DSSP file (Angstrom, degrees, kcal/mol; ACC not computed):
  #  RESIDUE AA STRUCTURE BP1 BP2  ACC     N-H-->O    O-->H-N    N-H-->O    O-->H-N    TCO  KAPPA ALPHA  PHI   PSI    X-CA   Y-CA   Z-CA
    1    1 A M              0   0    0      0, 0.0    47,-0.7     0, 0.0     3,-0.0   0.000 360.0 360.0 360.0 152.3   -2.0  -13.2   11.1
    2    2 A K        +     0   0    0     45,-0.1     2,-0.4     1,-0.1    45,-0.1   0.564 360.0  51.0 -90.8  -9.2   -4.7  -14.5    8.8
    3    3 A N    >   -     0   0    0      1,-0.1     3,-1.5    46,-0.0     4,-0.2  -0.992  67.0-141.4-137.1 135.0   -7.6  -12.5   10.1
    4    4 A K  G >  S+     0   0    0     -2,-0.4     3,-2.0     1,-0.3     6,-0.2   0.828 102.0  67.0 -60.3 -32.0   -8.1   -8.8   10.9
    5    5 A D  G 3  S+     0   0    0      1,-0.3    -1,-0.3     2,-0.1    -3,-0.0   0.702  87.5  67.6 -64.6 -18.6  -10.1   -9.7   14.0
    6    6 A E  G <  S+     0   0    0     -3,-1.5    -1,-0.3     1,-0.3    -2,-0.2   0.531 101.3  49.0 -78.9  -5.1   -6.9  -11.1   15.5
    7    7 A V    X   +     0   0    0     -3,-2.0     3,-1.7    -4,-0.2    -1,-0.3  -0.537  66.3 158.5-128.4  64.7   -5.5   -7.6   15.7
    8    8 A P  T 3  S+     0   0    0      0, 0.0    -1,-0.1     0, 0.0    -2,-0.1   0.779  78.1  42.3 -64.9 -26.8   -8.3   -5.6   17.3
    9    9 A N  T 3  S+     0   0    0     -3,-0.1    33,-0.1     2,-0.1     2,-0.1   0.102  86.8 139.1-104.3  21.5   -6.1   -2.8   18.5
   10   10 A G    <   -     0   0    0     -3,-1.7     2,-0.4    -6,-0.2    30,-0.3  -0.385  49.5-133.1 -70.7 142.0   -4.1   -2.6   15.4
   11   11 A K  E     -A   39   0A   0     28,-3.2    28,-2.3    -2,-0.1     2,-0.4  -0.786  26.6-114.7 -93.2 137.4   -3.1    0.8   13.9
   12   12 A L  E     +A   38   0A   0     -2,-0.4     2,-0.3    26,-0.2    26,-0.2  -0.575  39.1 173.7 -77.1 126.8   -3.7    1.2   10.2
   13   13 A Y  E     -A   37   0A   0     24,-3.1    24,-2.5    -2,-0.4     2,-0.5  -0.926  21.4-140.2-125.2 154.2   -0.6    1.7    8.1
   14   14 A W  E     -A   36   0A   0     -2,-0.3     2,-0.6    22,-0.2    22,-0.2  -0.973   4.4-159.4-119.0 122.8   -0.4    1.8    4.3
   15   15 A L  E     -A   35   0A   0     20,-2.8    20,-2.9    -2,-0.5     2,-0.6  -0.885  18.3-157.3 -92.3 126.3    2.4    0.2    2.4
   16   16 A V  E     -A   34   0A   0     -2,-0.6     2,-0.5    18,-0.2    18,-0.2  -0.927   7.8-148.2-115.4 119.3    2.6    1.9   -1.0
   17   17 A W  E     -A   33   0A   0     16,-3.1    16,-2.0    -2,-0.6     2,-0.5  -0.736  19.7-170.8 -82.2 123.9    4.1    0.2   -4.0
   18   18 A V  E     -A   32   0A   0     -2,-0.5     2,-0.5    14,-0.2    14,-0.2  -0.976   8.8-160.0-122.2 125.8    5.7    2.8   -6.2
   19   19 A T  E     -A   31   0A   0     12,-3.0    11,-2.7    -2,-0.5    12,-1.5  -0.916   7.3-160.4-106.8 127.4    7.0    2.0   -9.7
   20   20 A I  E     +A   29   0A   0     -2,-0.5     2,-0.2     9,-0.2     9,-0.2  -0.922  11.9 177.6-110.4 127.8    9.5    4.4  -11.2
   21   21 A E  E     -A   28   0A   0      7,-2.3     7,-2.4    -2,-0.5     2,-0.4  -0.712  22.2-124.5-117.0 171.8   10.1    4.5  -14.9
   22   22 A Y  E     +A   27   0A   0     -2,-0.2     2,-0.4     5,-0.2    -2,-0.0  -0.962  21.6 178.6-123.6 138.8   12.4    6.7  -17.0
   23   23 A K  E >  S-A   26   0A   0      3,-2.6     3,-1.6    -2,-0.4    -2,-0.0  -0.989  80.6  -5.7-137.0 127.7   11.5    8.9  -20.0
   24   24 A D  T 3  S-     0   0    0     -2,-0.4    -1,-0.1     1,-0.3     0, 0.0   0.879 130.1 -60.2  53.7  39.7   14.2   11.0  -21.7
   25   25 A K  T 3  S+     0   0    0      1,-0.2    -1,-0.3    -3,-0.0    -3,-0.0   0.645 115.8 115.6  64.2  17.9   16.6    9.9  -18.9
   26   26 A K  E <   -A   23   0A   0     -3,-1.6    -3,-2.6     2,-0.0    -1,-0.2  -0.964  64.6-124.9-118.5 133.9   14.3   11.5  -16.3
   27   27 A P  E     +A   22   0A   0      0, 0.0     2,-0.3     0, 0.0    -5,-0.2  -0.437  31.5 172.8 -76.1 148.6   12.5    9.4  -13.6
   28   28 A Y  E     -A   21   0A   0     -7,-2.4    -7,-2.3    -2,-0.1     2,-0.8  -0.979  41.4 -98.2-147.6 158.5    8.7    9.6  -13.1
   29   29 A Y  E     +A   20   0A   0     -2,-0.3    -9,-0.2    -9,-0.2     3,-0.1  -0.690  40.8 172.8 -80.2 111.1    6.1    7.7  -11.0
   30   30 A A  E     +     0   0A   0    -11,-2.7     2,-0.3    -2,-0.8   -10,-0.2   0.782  63.2  10.9 -91.1 -30.2    4.6    5.2  -13.4
   31   31 A G  E     -A   19   0A   0    -12,-1.5   -12,-3.0    32,-0.1     2,-0.3  -0.998  56.1-175.9-151.9 147.5    2.5    3.2  -11.0
   32   32 A V  E     +Ab  18  65A   0     32,-2.2    34,-3.7    -2,-0.3     2,-0.3  -0.991   6.8 171.8-144.7 133.5    1.3    3.5   -7.4
   33   33 A A  E     -Ab  17  66A   0    -16,-2.0   -16,-3.1    -2,-0.3     2,-0.4  -0.965  18.3-147.2-146.9 129.0   -0.8    1.1   -5.3
   34   34 A G  E     -A   16   0A   0     32,-2.2     2,-0.4    -2,-0.3   -18,-0.2  -0.792  11.3-171.5-100.1 136.5   -1.6    1.2   -1.6
   35   35 A C  E     -A   15   0A   0    -20,-2.9   -20,-2.8    -2,-0.4     2,-0.2  -0.988  20.5-127.5-125.6 133.6   -2.1   -1.9    0.6
   36   36 A E  E     -A   14   0A   0     -2,-0.4    13,-0.5   -22,-0.2     2,-0.3  -0.498  23.3-177.1 -82.1 149.4   -3.4   -1.8    4.2
   37   37 A M  E     -A   13   0A   0    -24,-2.5   -24,-3.1    -2,-0.2     2,-0.5  -0.992  15.3-149.7-138.6 140.2   -1.6   -3.3    7.1
   38   38 A L  E     -AC  12  47A   0      9,-2.2     9,-2.6    -2,-0.3     2,-0.4  -0.963  19.6-174.4-110.7 124.6   -2.8   -3.4   10.7
   39   39 A I  E     -AC  11  46A   0    -28,-2.3   -28,-3.2    -2,-0.5     2,-0.7  -0.976  17.2-168.1-125.5 128.0    0.0   -3.4   13.3
   40   40 A D  E  >> - C   0  45A   0      5,-3.0     5,-1.8    -2,-0.4     4,-0.8  -0.920   5.4-172.6-111.2 102.4   -0.4   -3.8   17.1
   41   41 A R  T  45S+     0   0    0     -2,-0.7    -1,-0.1     1,-0.2   -31,-0.1   0.801  79.0  62.6 -67.6 -29.0    3.0   -2.8   18.5
   42   42 A D  T  45S+     0   0    0      1,-0.2    -1,-0.2   -33,-0.1    -2,-0.0   0.917 116.1  29.3 -63.9 -43.3    2.1   -3.9   22.0
   43   43 A I  T  45S-     0   0    0     -3,-0.3    -1,-0.2     2,-0.2    -2,-0.2   0.451 105.9-127.8 -95.8  -0.5    1.6   -7.5   21.1
   44   44 A R  T  <5 +     0   0    0     -4,-0.8     2,-0.3     1,-0.2    -3,-0.2   0.903  69.3 116.5  55.6  46.3    4.2   -7.3   18.2
   45   45 A R  E   < +C   40   0A   0     -5,-1.8    -5,-3.0     2,-0.0     2,-0.3  -0.923  37.4 174.9-138.0 162.1    1.7   -8.7   15.7
   46   46 A G  E     -C   39   0A   0     -2,-0.3     2,-0.4    -7,-0.2    -7,-0.2  -0.956  22.3-123.0-157.9 176.6    0.0   -7.5   12.6
   47   47 A Y  E     +C   38   0A   0     -9,-2.6    -9,-2.2    -2,-0.3     2,-0.3  -0.992  30.5 152.2-131.0 135.9   -2.2   -8.4    9.7
   48   48 A K        -     0   0    0    -47,-0.7     2,-0.8    -2,-0.4   -11,-0.1  -0.959  39.8-125.1-153.7 152.4   -1.7   -8.1    6.0
   49   49 A S     >  -     0   0    0    -13,-0.5     4,-2.3    -2,-0.3     5,-0.2  -0.866  16.4-163.0-100.1 107.3   -3.1  -10.0    3.0
   50   50 A M  H  > S+     0   0    0     -2,-0.8     4,-2.7     1,-0.2     5,-0.2   0.903  90.3  53.2 -59.0 -42.9   -0.2  -11.3    1.0
   51   51 A P  H  > S+     0   0    0      0, 0.0     4,-2.5     0, 0.0    -1,-0.2   0.911 109.6  49.9 -59.6 -38.6   -2.3  -12.0   -2.1
   52   52 A E  H  > S+     0   0    0      2,-0.2     4,-2.7     1,-0.2     5,-0.2   0.924 111.1  48.7 -63.2 -43.7   -3.5   -8.4   -1.9
   53   53 A H  H  X S+     0   0    0     -4,-2.3     4,-2.5     1,-0.2    -1,-0.2   0.913 112.4  48.0 -63.0 -42.7    0.1   -7.1   -1.7
   54   54 A V  H  X S+     0   0    0     -4,-2.7     4,-2.2     2,-0.2    -1,-0.2   0.926 114.0  46.6 -64.5 -44.4    1.2   -9.2   -4.6
   55   55 A N  H  X S+     0   0    0     -4,-2.5     4,-2.1    -5,-0.2    -2,-0.2   0.903 114.0  47.3 -65.6 -41.0   -1.7   -8.1   -6.8
   56   56 A K  H  X S+     0   0    0     -4,-2.7     4,-2.4     2,-0.2    -1,-0.2   0.896 110.9  51.6 -68.5 -39.0   -1.3   -4.4   -5.9
   57   57 A M  H  X S+     0   0    0     -4,-2.5     4,-2.5    -5,-0.2    -2,-0.2   0.924 110.3  50.2 -60.5 -43.2    2.5   -4.7   -6.5
   58   58 A D  H  X S+     0   0    0     -4,-2.2     4,-1.4     1,-0.2    -2,-0.2   0.899 109.9  49.8 -61.2 -42.6    1.7   -6.2   -9.9
   59   59 A R  H  <>S+     0   0    0     -4,-2.1     5,-2.4     2,-0.2    -1,-0.2   0.890 110.4  50.1 -66.3 -38.5   -0.8   -3.4  -10.8
   60   60 A S  H ><5S+     0   0    0     -4,-2.4     3,-2.0     1,-0.2    -2,-0.2   0.928 108.8  52.0 -63.1 -44.1    1.8   -0.8   -9.8
   61   61 A L  H 3<5S+     0   0    0     -4,-2.5    -1,-0.2     1,-0.3    -2,-0.2   0.792 105.6  56.4 -62.2 -27.1    4.4   -2.5  -12.0
   62   62 A K  T 3<5S-     0   0    0     -4,-1.4    -1,-0.3    -5,-0.2    -2,-0.2   0.338 125.3-102.7 -87.5   7.2    1.9   -2.4  -14.9
   63   63 A G  T < 5S+     0   0    0     -3,-2.0     2,-0.2     1,-0.3    -3,-0.2   0.702  72.1 144.0  85.6  20.1    1.6    1.4  -14.5
   64   64 A K      < -     0   0    0     -5,-2.4   -32,-2.2    -6,-0.1     2,-0.6  -0.608  46.4-139.0 -92.1 153.4   -1.7    1.6  -12.7
   65   65 A I  E     +b   32   0A   0    -34,-0.2     2,-0.5    -2,-0.2   -32,-0.2  -0.957  28.0 174.1-109.0 111.3   -2.7    4.1  -10.0
   66   66 A V  E     +b   33   0A   0    -34,-3.7   -32,-2.2    -2,-0.6    -6,-0.1  -0.835  29.2 123.5-126.7  91.4   -4.6    2.2   -7.3
   67   67 A V    >   +     0   0    0     -2,-0.5     3,-1.2   -34,-0.2    -1,-0.1   0.209  36.8 109.7-129.4  12.5   -5.4    4.2   -4.2
   68   68 A D  T 3  S+     0   0    0      1,-0.3     7,-0.1    -3,-0.1    -2,-0.0   0.813  77.2  55.2 -61.0 -32.6   -9.2    3.9   -4.1
   69   69 A D  T 3  S+     0   0    0    -35,-0.2    -1,-0.3     2,-0.0     2,-0.1   0.676  88.7  99.7 -75.3 -17.0   -9.1    1.6   -1.0
   70   70 A M  S <  S-     0   0    0     -3,-1.2    -3,-0.1     1,-0.1     2,-0.0  -0.386  80.4-110.3 -75.0 147.0   -7.1    4.2    1.0
   71   71 A D     >  -     0   0    0      1,-0.1     4,-2.7    -2,-0.1     5,-0.2  -0.318  35.0-105.3 -69.6 160.8   -8.8    6.5    3.5
   72   72 A S  H  > S+     0   0    0      1,-0.2     4,-1.5     2,-0.2    -1,-0.1   0.847 118.5  53.1 -62.2 -35.9   -9.0   10.2    2.5
   73   73 A R  H  > S+     0   0    0      1,-0.2     4,-0.8     2,-0.2    -1,-0.2   0.936 114.3  41.4 -64.1 -45.5   -6.3   11.3    4.9
   74   74 A S  H >> S+     0   0    0      1,-0.2     4,-1.5     2,-0.2     3,-0.6   0.859 108.9  60.0 -70.6 -35.4   -3.8    8.7    3.6
   75   75 A K  H 3X S+     0   0    0     -4,-2.7     4,-1.4     1,-0.2    -1,-0.2   0.854  95.2  64.2 -59.2 -35.0   -4.9    9.4    0.0
   76   76 A K  H 3< S+     0   0    0     -4,-1.5    -1,-0.2     1,-0.2     3,-0.2   0.880 104.3  45.6 -57.1 -39.7   -3.8   13.0    0.5
   77   77 A Y  H X< S+     0   0    0     -4,-0.8     3,-1.4    -3,-0.6    -1,-0.2   0.844 107.5  57.7 -73.6 -32.9   -0.2   11.8    1.0
   78   78 A S  H >< S+     0   0    0     -4,-1.5     3,-1.8     1,-0.3    -1,-0.2   0.741  90.4  72.7 -70.0 -21.1   -0.4    9.4   -2.0
   79   79 A H  T 3< S+     0   0    0     -4,-1.4    -1,-0.3     1,-0.3    -2,-0.2   0.607  77.4  77.6 -71.2  -8.8   -1.2   12.3   -4.3
   80   80 A A  T <         0   0    0     -3,-1.4    -1,-0.3     1,-0.3    -2,-0.2   0.752 360.0 360.0 -66.0 -21.7    2.3   13.5   -4.0
   81   81 A F    <         0   0    0     -3,-1.8    -1,-0.3    -4,-0.2    -2,-0.2   0.439 360.0 360.0 -88.9 360.0    3.0   10.7   -6.5
């Protein structure tokens, strides 16, 4: 759906783009970026902004850590990266 208002009962989920690089043959998290999605399982519909997902994926691939938009509870899980 193109508008968040079309999913009024949507539950917030975070898709997190994680980029893994290698240094000395050991993997490490080089980039992380969180993108919100609203999903209403009852109506089997959801909302996401494709341009936002593409831009966040690009930033993760460029080695950036982008979790500022995430709520504090979700951010706590992203700090594992």
